[in-house]
N, C-alpha and C positions, 0 to 999 in steps of 0.2 A: 504494500500500500504506500501511497505518497501523500504528503501535504505540502503546501506552499508556505514558506516562512521567509519574511524579508526578501521576497523575490527569488528565493532559491527553493529547489525541490528537496525535501527530506524523505527518504525511504524508511519504512519500518515494517516489522512483523507485529501482528496483534492476534493472539491465540488465547482461547478459553474465555470463561466468564467467572466473575467473583471479584474479590478485592484485587486492586491493581498492583502489579509489580513491574517496574521499568528497569531494564538491564542495559547498562552503558558499556560498550566495548572498549578495549584498550588500543594502544598504538603498536604497530601500524596495521591494525586489523579492521574488522567490520562486524556487522550484526550476525553474520553466519557463525561466529564463534559460540553463539548461544544455542545452536541447534540441539545439543544434548539436554538443554534445560527446558525448552519451550513446551513440549508435550507433557513431560513428567510434572511440571508445575501446573500446567492447565488441568491435567488429570487429578491433581490434588486440590482443585477448586479455586484456582487463581486465574486472573486475566494477566497475561504476560505480554509486555510491549517491549520490543527491542529495536531501537532506531539505529540507522547509520548516521553518525555525526557528520556534519558538513565536511566535505573534503574526502570522505571515505565511503567505500562500498558503492551503493547505487545512488547515494545523495550527490547533489551537485558539488563541484569543487571550484568555488569562486577564486579570483586572483589573490585576494588578500583579506585582512580583517579577522584573522583567527585569534581567539583568546579563550581562556576558561570562562570569562563572563559571557562571551558570545555562544559557546557550546551550551552553557547553563540556560541562557535565554531561549535557545532553540528547544531545549527539553520542556521548559515552561510553555512555550508556544504550542508544542505538540500536546501537552496536557490540556491546555485551553481548547485546542481544536477538538479533542476527544471528550471534552466536558468532565475532566477529572480534577476534583478539588485537591485530592491527595493521592500519593502512591508510595509504596515501599520502593526505595531506589537502591539498586545495586550497581556499583561501579568497579570495573576491573582495571587496575593499573592507571592509565590516563583517565579512564572513566571514573576512577576513585577521586581524581583531582576535580573533575566536574561535579561529583557528588559533594565534595567539601565546599565548593563554591555555592552550590544550591543550599547547603545547610547554613551557610553564612548569610546569603542574600534572600533566600526564599524559604525560611525554616518552616513556615506554616503549610507548605505544599508537600513536605516530606513526612510520611507517617512513621517510617523507620528506615534505618540505613544499613546496607551491607557493604563492607569494605573488603574487596577481593583482590589479593595479590597487589596491594598498593601501599603507599607511604604518605605521611603527613608533612615531611620536611621538603623544602624547596631545594633546587640545585645549588651547589656551591659555585664559586667563580669558575673553577675548572670545568664543572659539569655544564655550566651555561655556555662556555666557549665551545665545548664539544657539540652542543646542540646547534649553535650558530653555524659551525663548520659543516655539520651534517645536513642542515637545512639548505645551505648553499649548494652542496653536492647533490641533494635530492632534486632540487630545482633544475640543475644542469644535466644530471645523469639518470634521473628516475630512481626506481626502487632498489637497484642493485647494491649501492653502498649501505642502504638501510638494512636490506636482507642479510648482508654479510655480518653485521653486528648483532641484529636481533635474533637471527636463526639460532645463534649459539646461546642466547640468554633465555629463550622461552621455555625450554623443556628440561625435565629431569634426565639424568644420564640413562636411566633404565628405559624411559620412553623412546629415546633414540634407538635403542636396541630392539625393543619389543614392538614398537608401533611406527615404523618408518612411513607408513601411509598417512598417518596423522601429520607428521612433519611436512610431508610433500603437500598435503592439502593446505595447511596454514601458510606454507611458503608461497603457494599459488595465490592466496589472498593478498599477501604482501606485494607480490609481483604485479598484481593488477591495480594496485593503489595509484591514484593520480599524483604525479609529482608535486602539484600545487597543494594538494591535501597533506602530503607527507611533510613538505616544508612548513605549511601552516601549523600542523600539529606539533612539530618540533619547536617552533617559536612560541606557541601557546604554552608548552611544557616548560620551556626555558624561563618564561616570564611569570610563571604561576607563583602564587603566594605561599608562604610557609604557614602551615596550620598547627604546628606542634603546640603553640601556646593557646590555641583556640579550642582544643579538643574538649577540655572541661566544660566549655559553654554549650556543647552539643548535647542537649539533655534528652535526646530521643532514644528509644530502644535501638541497639546496634549489634551487629554481628561482624566479627573479623574472621575471614577465611584466608589461610595462608598455606602455601605448598612448602613442605619441609626442605625441598631442594631448590627453592626459588633463588636464582642468581640475580634477577633484576630487582626484586624486592625481598631481600633476605630476611631471616627471622628477627634480626635485631630491629629492623624498621617496623615489622609487624608488632613487635613488643611495645614500641612507642605508642602505637594505636591502642593496643590492648590495655596498657597502663594508663593512658591518657583519657580514654572514653569512660564516662561514668557508667558503671554497671553493665559493661558490654559482655556479650557471649563471644567465645572464640574457639576455633578449631584449627589445629595444624594438621594438614593431611599428608600422610607419608607417601613416598614414591610419587611425588608431584612437584613440578617446577612452577614456572610463572603461569602456564596454561592449566592451572589446577582444575578448572571446571571441565576441560576436555580430557585431561590425563586420568582423572579419577571421578568420572561423572556420577557414579552411583553414590559414593560417599558424599560428594558435593551436594547432590540433589537432596539426599536424605537430610543432611544438616540444614540446608536452606529451608526445606519444607517444615522441619521441626521448629525452626525460628519463626517462620511465617505463621504457623499454627499457634505459637505462644503469645502472639501480639494481642493486646487488649482490643476489644471491638472499636 
């Protein structure tokens, strides 16, 4: 499905009926990463909405103007178009940065928060410089420089051996990403706010899901979220890396559904 937001087309999946759950993908991915979650969560009694952020998947990739504020505003515009006052929002990696922006700027629209393979801290100076350089490369050379770095960061070692088809699939999504979207996403991540000091103020029910072998968001950054969020639930999933929801979908889905069922009406 598609909606028009600020003169660009946003693509999204919308499956099931019941309380709404919005799942926001990571970089340099798209909404297809949530395929293992859509039907199981719908079968458990939830309406699951998975958008492609601007610049990614089947959404339009405008020339500029990418930021966490803009990504968050797009999610709110999608909720408005679907007449959703509130939703449980889950964000993976870059999607988690969008979630934190939503919690800061639109707290009344978020019923509960799921932080998936993500972190609260901003990039340091060296990290920002790397993002700038990679954005320039992506704009010039397309996805290859990005794939080279991210393909190594996304999976647990065992996944590489056990499930090469999954790695090939995810790599194909990265390869199809629009250069302008890749550059825009990198610059939005570079300029994102540090939320470590704000975590205490997020007073909503929350869940932190982390992969035990995540190299992109290792357990020490998951621990910052777990320690900082008041009364959050957390699960560290073994034999999973950054793509925890695709590497261990059964455990991931079970944990997520338990959390969703625990929420007050």
